[in-house]
N, C-alpha and C positions, 0 to 999 in steps of 0.2 A: 884787313877788315873789309868785309863786303855785306851788302844788305840784299837779302832776297824778298822781293815783294809778294804780298799773299795773292794779289791779282795774277802772278805769273806762275804759280804753282801747278804742277802737272796732276791732272785728275785720272785715275785709272781704277779698273776693276779690282775688287779683292781677289785674292789667290783662289778663294772657294767660290768665286761668282756671286756671292751673298750681299754684295753692296759696291759702294765706291770707296777709294781712298784719295786723299789729296796729299801728294808727296812734297814735303817741304825741301828736303835736301837727302841726297843718297851719295855713298862713296863705294866704289870709283864711281865718277861721274857717268850717267847713262845705264848703271847697273840694273839688271832686272831683279825679280823677286826671289831668285834662287842663287844669285852671285854676287850680292852685296856684302861689303865688309860692315857698314853700318847704314842705317835708314831712319830718319824722322818723318812721321806722317801724321796727318789727322783723318779720322774717319767718322762718317755718320752711320751710327747703328740705330736702325728703324724697328727691329724686331729681335727678340732673343733667339738663341741657337748656338751652334758650334763655331768656335774661333777657327782660322786657318792655322794648320800646323806648319812651322818652319824648323827644319832639322838643324840642330847645332846653333839655335840662336837664342839669346837672352833677351827679354822685352821688358819694358816698363810702361804702364798705362797711366794716364791722368785724365779725369773726367774735366772738359772745358765747359759744356753747358748741358743742361737737362737735369733730371731728378736723381740719375745715378743707375749704376749696374751691379748686379751681383755675379761674381765669378765662380764657378765650381771648377776647380783644378785638380784633374786626376783624383777626384774622390776625396780631397782634403776638405778641411772645413771651409764653409762659403765666405768669400771676401767681398764685402760691401764697400763700393767706391761710390763717392759723391764729389761734387766740385769742391768741397771743403776737405777732402781726404788728402793725406800725403800721397805722392807718387807710389806705386805698387808695382814690384818687380816680381817676375816668376819666368819659368822656361817656357819658350815658345814652342817647344816640341812635346809637350805633354798634352794629353787630351783635355781641352777647356771648353766649357760650356758657360753661357752667360744669359742672364735674364735682367730684363730692364725693371727698374723699381716703378717708374710711372712715364711712359712715353719715351720717345727718342732722345738720344744723347749724341754728343760730338766728343771724341776723345782724342787725346795727343799720344802717340805711340813711338816709343822709342826702341830701335832693335840693333843689336850688335852681335857679330859672329864669334861665338864662345871660342876662346884659344887665341883668336886673333885680334879683337878688340873687346873693350869693356866700357861701361858708362855709368853715370850717375845722372839723376834729374832732381833738381831743387825746385820747389814751389815756393816763391816769396811774395809776401804782400809789401809793396813799397809805396812810399808817398814823399820820401825825400831823396835827393841826389845820392847816387852811389856809383862806385867804380866795380868793374868786374875784371878780374885777374884772369889772364889768358895761360893759364898753366897747363891746360890738357893739350893733347894733340890738335883737337878742335873743340871749340866751345860755341855753343848757339844760345842765343838770348832771344826769347820770344814773349812779347807783351800780350796778354789776353784781350784787353777791352779798352784801353786808352792808349793815347799817343804818347810816346817818349822822346825828348829831344835829346840828341847826340852832341855834346859840347865838346869842342877842340879845334885842332888846326882846319878841318873841313866839317863844319857843322851840318847836320842832317837830322832826319827824324824817322823814327820806327813807328808805323801805323800798328793798329791792332793785328796781330798774327803774322806781322813781318818778322823777319828773323836776321839778326845780326850774326855774322860768322866770324869768329876769331881764330887765327891759327896761334900755336905755342909761341909765346914771347912777343906777341902784338903788343902795341901800347895799350894801356888801359883806358878804355873810353869812359868818359863821365856821362852817366844817364840821369836825366832829370825828367822825371814822370810828370805828366800834366793831370794833376789829382792822384788819388790812390788807385793803384792797378796791381793786379797779379801778374808776376813775371816768372816765367819758366827758364832756368839755367841749365843747359845740357852740357856735360863734359864727357867727351869721348877720348879714350886713350888706348895705346897698345899695353897689353898686361906687362907689368914689370916697368912700366913707365913711372913718372915722379908722382902721379896721381892715385 
């Protein structure tokens, strides 16, 4: 179990140069945009336009703040995402354009290399204590806007947008939110794993 602090996240340019992304975690450590197995990041989108293309990558997008975004994915029906929407998954290697609904947004972006890794993203509203099962190879827990206390042998806390990282089989941490908050639970596995 380890905690990644939001203040220490790496900020880097988008692959297409159109903005910046804040990298929460990447595997293997230090991997670049062309050779990661998986990557969790946040991006500030100031204007509509084309998404960067990532060959052989599956991605899931969640809106963290702002009015939302409409995605046009390879000519399919437009997909409208807001802060209340469920996480939205799509291939990162098909042409994708975006239009902002009303002003800039910040998104959470989870990407895995197809055939090597797979992922799920859950968006939970939590107000009561809970435990998270570490049943995937890697599980990341990210609170959106409130502090969450970690209760156990070594008590600690997660601030907004800090990430708790659990490896498979880790002891279940007890999470106690300070008030109601949105919690993102990201599970990353090798295909054919238990999840």
